[in-house]
matplotlib code that plots the C-alpha trace (Angstrom):
import matplotlib.pyplot as plt

x = [-0.2, 2.5, 4.2, 1.3, 0.3, 4.6, 4.0, 0.5, 2.7, 5.3, 3.1, 1.4, 5.0, 6.1, 3.0, 2.9, 6.7, 5.5, 2.5, 5.1, 6.9, 3.9, 1.9, -1.7, -3.5, -3.7, -3.9, -7.1, -8.1, -5.4, -7.7, -6.5, -3.2, -4.1, -6.5, -4.1, -1.1, -3.2, -4.4, -0.9, 1.1, -1.9, -1.5, 2.4, 0.9, -0.8, 2.2, 1.8, -1.7, -1.2, -4.4, -7.6, -6.4, -5.0, -8.7, -9.6, -6.8, -8.0, -11.5, -11.0, -8.7, -11.6, -13.8, -11.3, -11.6, -15.0, -14.8, -12.1, -14.1, -17.4, -15.7, -15.4, -12.7, -10.1, -12.4, -11.1, -7.9, -8.0, -9.4, -6.9, -4.0, -2.8, -0.8, -2.5, -4.3, -0.8, -0.2, -4.2, -4.6, -1.9, -2.9, -6.7, -4.8, -3.1, -6.3, -8.0, -5.0, -6.0, -9.7, -9.3, -6.7, -9.7, -11.5, -10.2, -9.9, -6.3, -4.6, -3.6, -6.6, -7.3, -4.3, -4.3, -4.5, -8.5, -8.5, -6.2, -8.1, -12.0, -13.0, -16.1, -14.9, -11.5, -9.5, -6.1, -4.5, -3.7, -5.4, -8.8, -8.9, -5.1, -6.1, -9.1, -7.6, -4.7, -7.2, -8.6, -5.6, -4.3, -7.3, -6.9, -3.4, -4.8, -7.2, -4.8, -2.9, -5.7, -5.4, -2.0, -2.9, -5.1, -2.4, 0.3, -2.0, -1.0, 2.4, 1.3, -1.0, 2.1, 4.6, 2.2, 1.8, 5.4, 6.3, 3.4, 4.7, 8.4, 6.7, 4.7, 7.9, 10.1, 7.3, 7.3, 10.5, 11.5, 9.2, 10.2, 13.9, 12.5, 10.3, 13.4, 16.4, 13.8, 11.7, 8.9, 7.9, 9.4, 11.7, 12.1, 15.6, 17.4, 18.4, 17.9, 15.3, 11.8, 9.6, 6.1, 7.1, 8.6, 11.4, 14.2, 14.8, 11.1, 12.0, 15.4, 13.6, 10.7, 13.8, 15.7, 12.5, 12.1, 15.4, 16.0, 12.0, 14.5, 17.1, 14.5, 13.3, 16.6, 17.9, 14.9, 15.1, 19.0, 18.3, 15.8, 17.5, 20.6, 21.6, 20.5, 18.7, 19.9, 16.6, 14.5, 16.7, 16.6, 13.4, 14.5, 17.7, 16.1, 14.0, 17.2, 19.2, 16.3, 15.6, 19.7, 19.9, 16.5, 18.1, 21.5, 20.1, 17.8, 21.1, 19.6, 22.3, 20.4, 18.3, 21.5, 22.5, 19.2, 19.7, 23.0, 21.8, 18.8, 20.9, 23.1, 19.9, 18.4, 21.6, 21.4, 17.8, 19.2, 22.0, 20.0, 17.0, 19.8, 19.0, 22.7, 25.3, 29.0, 32.0, 34.2, 32.7, 30.0, 32.4, 34.2, 30.1, 29.1, 32.7, 32.0, 28.4, 29.7, 32.7, 30.0, 27.8, 29.8, 32.0, 28.4, 27.6, 30.7, 30.4, 27.4, 28.2, 25.9, 26.3, 29.8, 28.7, 26.5, 28.7, 30.8, 27.6, 26.9, 28.4, 26.3, 23.0, 23.2, 23.8, 20.5, 18.5, 20.3, 19.0, 15.3, 15.4, 16.3, 13.5, 10.9, 12.4, 12.2, 9.0, 8.2, 9.9, 7.0, 4.4, 5.8, 2.5, 0.2, 2.0, 0.0, -2.3, -1.5, -0.7, 0.1, 3.6, 3.3, 1.2, 3.7, 6.0, 5.4, 4.6, 8.1, 9.5, 11.9, 14.3, 17.4, 15.8, 13.8, 15.5, 16.1, 12.1, 9.5, 9.1, 9.2, 6.2, 8.2, 10.5, 12.9, 13.0, 9.4, 10.6, 10.8, 7.1, 5.4, 6.9, 5.8, 2.4, 1.1, 3.3, 5.0, 0.9, 0.2, 3.8, 5.2, 2.3, 2.9, 6.2, 5.9, 3.1, 5.7, 7.9, 5.6, 5.0, 8.2, 9.3, 6.0, 7.8, 10.7, 9.6, 7.7, 10.6, 12.6, 10.0, 9.0, 11.4, 9.9, 9.3, 12.3, 14.1, 10.8, 10.6, 14.0, 13.9, 10.6, 12.5, 15.2, 12.2, 11.4, 15.1, 14.8, 11.8, 12.9, 16.5, 15.4, 13.0, 16.1, 16.6, 13.5, 10.0, 9.6, 6.9, 4.8, 4.4, 1.0, 1.8, 4.4, 3.2, 0.3, 3.0, 4.8, 1.3, 0.6, 3.7, 4.0, 0.1, 1.8, 5.0, 2.7, 0.7, 2.8, 5.4, 2.6, 2.6, -0.5, -3.4, -2.7, 0.3]
y = [0.6, 2.4, 1.4, 2.3, 5.6, 7.0, 6.6, 8.1, 11.3, 10.8, 10.6, 13.8, 15.3, 14.5, 15.4, 19.3, 19.6, 18.3, 20.8, 23.5, 23.9, 23.8, 26.8, 24.4, 23.3, 26.2, 25.0, 26.1, 29.7, 29.9, 32.1, 34.9, 35.2, 34.5, 37.3, 39.5, 38.8, 39.7, 42.6, 44.1, 43.3, 44.7, 47.8, 47.2, 47.8, 50.3, 52.7, 51.7, 52.4, 56.4, 58.8, 57.6, 53.8, 54.1, 54.7, 51.7, 49.7, 50.8, 49.9, 46.4, 45.8, 46.8, 43.9, 41.4, 42.1, 41.5, 38.3, 36.7, 38.2, 36.3, 32.9, 31.6, 29.7, 32.9, 35.2, 32.6, 33.2, 37.2, 37.1, 35.0, 37.2, 39.4, 42.5, 44.2, 46.2, 49.1, 49.5, 49.6, 52.6, 54.7, 54.2, 55.2, 58.0, 58.9, 58.7, 60.8, 63.5, 63.7, 64.1, 67.1, 68.3, 68.7, 71.1, 74.8, 73.2, 72.0, 74.7, 77.7, 77.7, 77.4, 77.8, 81.4, 80.3, 79.8, 83.2, 84.6, 82.7, 83.8, 80.7, 80.0, 76.9, 76.5, 73.9, 73.5, 71.4, 73.2, 71.2, 69.2, 66.9, 65.9, 64.9, 62.9, 61.1, 60.2, 59.6, 57.1, 55.6, 54.7, 52.7, 51.0, 49.8, 48.9, 46.2, 45.0, 44.9, 42.5, 40.5, 40.1, 38.5, 36.4, 34.6, 34.1, 33.3, 29.3, 28.8, 26.7, 29.6, 32.3, 30.0, 29.9, 33.9, 34.3, 31.5, 33.1, 36.2, 35.0, 33.5, 37.0, 38.3, 36.4, 37.0, 40.5, 41.3, 39.1, 41.6, 44.6, 43.6, 42.5, 45.6, 47.9, 46.5, 46.9, 50.4, 48.8, 50.5, 54.5, 55.0, 58.2, 58.3, 56.6, 53.1, 52.1, 49.4, 51.4, 48.6, 50.3, 51.9, 55.5, 55.4, 53.4, 53.7, 52.6, 49.6, 49.0, 48.5, 46.3, 43.7, 44.1, 42.7, 40.2, 38.8, 38.6, 36.7, 34.3, 33.7, 31.5, 29.8, 28.6, 27.1, 25.7, 23.8, 23.2, 22.2, 19.6, 17.6, 15.4, 15.8, 19.1, 18.2, 20.8, 20.4, 21.2, 24.3, 25.6, 27.3, 29.2, 30.4, 31.9, 33.3, 34.8, 35.9, 37.5, 39.4, 40.7, 41.4, 43.6, 45.2, 45.8, 47.2, 50.0, 51.4, 52.4, 53.4, 53.6, 50.3, 48.3, 49.8, 49.0, 45.1, 45.2, 46.3, 43.9, 41.0, 42.4, 42.1, 38.7, 37.3, 38.8, 37.2, 33.2, 33.9, 34.9, 32.5, 29.5, 29.2, 29.5, 29.3, 31.4, 29.4, 29.9, 28.8, 30.8, 33.8, 33.3, 32.7, 35.7, 37.5, 36.0, 37.1, 40.7, 41.1, 39.2, 41.5, 44.5, 43.2, 42.7, 46.4, 47.8, 46.2, 47.4, 50.7, 53.1, 52.1, 52.9, 56.5, 57.5, 56.9, 59.4, 61.5, 60.3, 64.1, 66.2, 64.1, 64.7, 68.2, 68.5, 66.6, 68.9, 71.2, 69.9, 68.3, 71.8, 73.7, 71.0, 70.9, 74.6, 74.3, 71.4, 73.6, 76.4, 73.7, 71.9, 70.1, 69.4, 69.8, 70.5, 68.1, 64.4, 64.3, 68.5, 67.8, 68.7, 71.5, 72.6, 72.5, 74.5, 77.1, 77.1, 77.7, 81.5, 82.5, 80.5, 76.9, 76.7, 74.5, 71.9, 72.3, 73.0, 69.4, 67.0, 65.0, 64.1, 64.9, 62.0, 61.5, 59.4, 61.0, 64.7, 64.3, 62.7, 65.0, 67.9, 66.7, 65.0, 66.8, 65.5, 64.7, 62.5, 61.5, 59.9, 57.9, 56.4, 56.0, 54.3, 51.6, 50.5, 49.9, 48.1, 45.9, 45.2, 44.6, 41.8, 40.1, 40.2, 38.3, 36.2, 35.3, 34.3, 32.6, 29.8, 27.1, 26.9, 29.5, 31.5, 32.0, 33.3, 35.2, 36.8, 37.6, 39.4, 41.9, 42.2, 43.7, 46.2, 47.5, 47.5, 49.6, 51.9, 52.1, 53.3, 56.1, 57.9, 58.8, 58.3, 58.2, 54.0, 54.2, 57.0, 54.8, 53.6, 50.3, 50.0, 51.3, 48.4, 46.0, 46.7, 46.8, 43.5, 41.8, 43.8, 42.1, 38.3, 38.5, 39.8, 37.4, 34.4, 35.5, 34.2, 30.9, 29.0, 27.4, 24.3, 22.7]
z = [-0.4, 0.9, -2.4, -4.0, -2.2, -3.0, -7.0, -6.5, -4.8, -7.5, -11.0, -9.2, -9.1, -12.4, -14.1, -12.0, -12.8, -16.6, -16.7, -15.3, -18.2, -20.6, -22.0, -22.7, -21.0, -18.6, -14.9, -12.7, -13.2, -15.8, -17.6, -15.6, -16.3, -19.9, -20.1, -18.2, -20.8, -23.7, -22.4, -21.2, -24.1, -26.3, -24.1, -25.4, -28.6, -29.0, -27.6, -24.6, -24.0, -24.3, -23.9, -24.3, -24.5, -20.9, -19.9, -21.6, -20.0, -16.1, -17.3, -19.2, -15.5, -13.4, -15.4, -15.4, -11.3, -11.3, -12.9, -10.4, -7.5, -9.1, -8.8, -5.5, -5.4, -6.7, -4.4, -1.4, -2.8, -2.5, 0.8, 2.6, 1.8, 4.5, 4.9, 2.7, 5.2, 5.0, 1.4, 0.8, 3.7, 1.8, -1.5, -0.4, 1.2, -2.6, -4.0, -1.3, -1.9, -5.8, -5.1, -2.3, -5.0, -7.8, -4.8, -3.4, 0.1, 0.3, 2.6, 0.5, -1.6, -4.9, -7.6, -8.8, -12.3, -11.7, -10.8, -13.9, -16.3, -14.7, -14.4, -12.1, -10.6, -8.6, -7.6, -6.5, -9.3, -12.8, -14.4, -13.7, -16.7, -16.1, -12.1, -13.7, -15.8, -13.7, -11.1, -13.2, -14.5, -10.8, -10.1, -12.9, -11.8, -8.3, -10.1, -12.2, -8.8, -7.6, -10.8, -10.1, -6.7, -8.3, -11.0, -7.8, -5.4, -6.3, -7.3, -10.6, -11.6, -10.6, -12.7, -15.7, -15.9, -16.0, -18.7, -20.9, -19.9, -21.5, -24.6, -25.3, -25.0, -27.3, -30.2, -29.3, -29.0, -32.5, -34.3, -32.4, -34.2, -37.3, -37.3, -36.1, -38.6, -41.6, -40.9, -40.8, -37.6, -37.3, -34.3, -33.5, -32.2, -35.5, -35.6, -31.2, -30.7, -29.4, -30.5, -29.7, -26.6, -28.9, -26.4, -26.3, -22.9, -22.2, -24.5, -22.7, -19.1, -20.5, -22.1, -18.5, -16.8, -19.3, -18.7, -15.6, -15.5, -17.8, -15.0, -12.4, -15.1, -16.6, -12.8, -12.1, -15.4, -14.8, -11.3, -12.8, -14.6, -13.4, -17.0, -19.0, -22.3, -24.3, -26.5, -23.3, -22.4, -26.8, -25.9, -22.5, -23.8, -27.1, -25.4, -22.8, -26.8, -28.0, -24.7, -24.5, -27.8, -27.8, -24.5, -26.0, -29.1, -27.2, -26.7, -22.6, -20.9, -18.2, -18.8, -18.8, -15.6, -14.1, -15.5, -13.5, -9.8, -10.5, -11.5, -8.5, -6.0, -7.7, -6.8, -3.2, -2.3, -3.5, -0.9, 1.5, 1.1, 0.8, -2.9, -3.6, -1.3, -1.6, -3.6, -5.1, -8.6, -8.0, -7.7, -10.8, -12.9, -11.4, -12.5, -15.8, -16.4, -15.4, -17.7, -20.3, -20.1, -20.2, -22.9, -24.8, -23.8, -25.2, -28.4, -29.8, -31.7, -30.6, -26.7, -27.4, -29.1, -26.6, -23.5, -25.1, -25.0, -21.8, -19.8, -22.5, -21.8, -17.7, -18.1, -20.2, -17.3, -15.0, -16.3, -16.6, -13.0, -11.9, -13.0, -11.8, -8.4, -8.0, -9.0, -6.8, -4.1, -4.6, -3.9, -1.8, 0.2, -2.3, -5.6, -8.4, -8.9, -10.4, -14.2, -14.8, -15.3, -19.0, -18.1, -15.6, -17.9, -19.9, -17.4, -16.2, -20.6, -20.5, -22.9, -21.2, -20.5, -23.6, -25.7, -22.9, -22.1, -25.4, -26.5, -23.5, -22.2, -18.8, -16.0, -16.5, -12.5, -11.5, -7.5, -9.2, -11.5, -8.2, -5.9, -7.9, -9.3, -5.9, -3.2, 0.1, 1.3, -1.9, -3.0, 0.1, 1.1, -2.3, -2.0, 1.0, 0.0, -3.0, -0.5, 1.8, -1.0, -1.9, 1.7, 2.1, -0.9, 0.7, 4.0, 2.1, 0.5, 3.2, 4.9, 1.9, 0.8, -3.1, -5.5, -4.1, -6.8, -9.2, -5.8, -6.4, -10.0, -9.4, -6.5, -9.1, -11.1, -9.0, -8.8, -12.6, -12.0, -9.4, -10.6, -14.1, -13.0, -11.1, -14.8, -17.1, -17.1, -18.3, -15.0, -17.0, -19.6, -19.2, -20.2, -18.1, -14.9, -15.4, -16.4, -12.5, -10.3, -12.1, -11.5, -8.0, -7.0, -8.1, -6.2, -3.0, -3.3, -4.0, -1.0, 1.0, -0.2, -2.1, -0.1, -1.8, -3.0]

ax = plt.figure().add_subplot(projection="3d")
ax.plot(x, y, z, "-o")
ax.set_aspect("equal")
plt.show()
């Protein structure tokens, strides 16, 4: 009898392991992963879901949440999650501050611009329509966070969601590279790969994220086989190569540095969770990988050319940041209203900075932009909300014995977004913000472990 039980367990384990390597059939509740991945890549193809597409993205995300809540098992998965009270309260505070700025009742009263134009009703924000759109977008991100929580509530569903993201990413990356090389899609900055993000630095962030998500799959595949089957490794190796080539083709210095920071974070979390042991072989492998990445980065003519222009570009960024930092200091508590960075920028243009500020859509620093738009009162709870979510994931990764590799990669993705946000605006692109919101939900849920193995 014991023999039959053990053989049954072995069969179930082998079934789960083989299923984890396939994209069809999906696991229980896999529809939510399929729907969210299709939605996200549709948004990427729609030029990052700019303008009205961003509102459509938010509306569809809300429908996904409703569909998940209507299913008893998935609703139970969401209700068992713990520790979301604080980030939920912080996010609600951000929304509350945004709504308050639509009125004249913030400390300091309405912005003088409303009196200047003779408007009948005044408000704290200088652009009510932009603030309303931003509030809708934020609510859409909250919905995608919950959808991500549903995806990560079960280990098999979480791994399936990530593998599906990588599969779509390979197709997207191959198309983007070929279209960029042949001129089939418009590239605003010469021959730097932009995909459909209209900016190569955003594309670099995207492919850095996908490359990091490939690492735990490669590691798991190598560990699961005593003698690794090279044929079985080919799809993952091809995915890693595709994402690496696309990252290099974007020639984004910030994305490359953010990737290296994320890779270091990935190794540190693996060491902390016991997934890796410090050894000469590990140190040698890490040194070799780092050298390879640096060599690959230096062989690209475009990356070399841009490296020589780093000082010039830094001067431009410094001028942008200085102008908007001063704008923040002029209204430090509640800012100028969510989503108003472009409007504020127009008010800052003068003869001395017109060449730099005349045509920018974002500040190239997500932290300064949030401070300028929401002020300390609105930006601080948003920063704390993200910090709490990352902390919950890290704490769960240190407590779990399974899925630690994937959790380490997801934390590394957080580092990529946070690091590149210092010098660029990928998080101001709706589809990229949606991707991170979804991954944050997935990792927070996954960190708490499946209720059923």
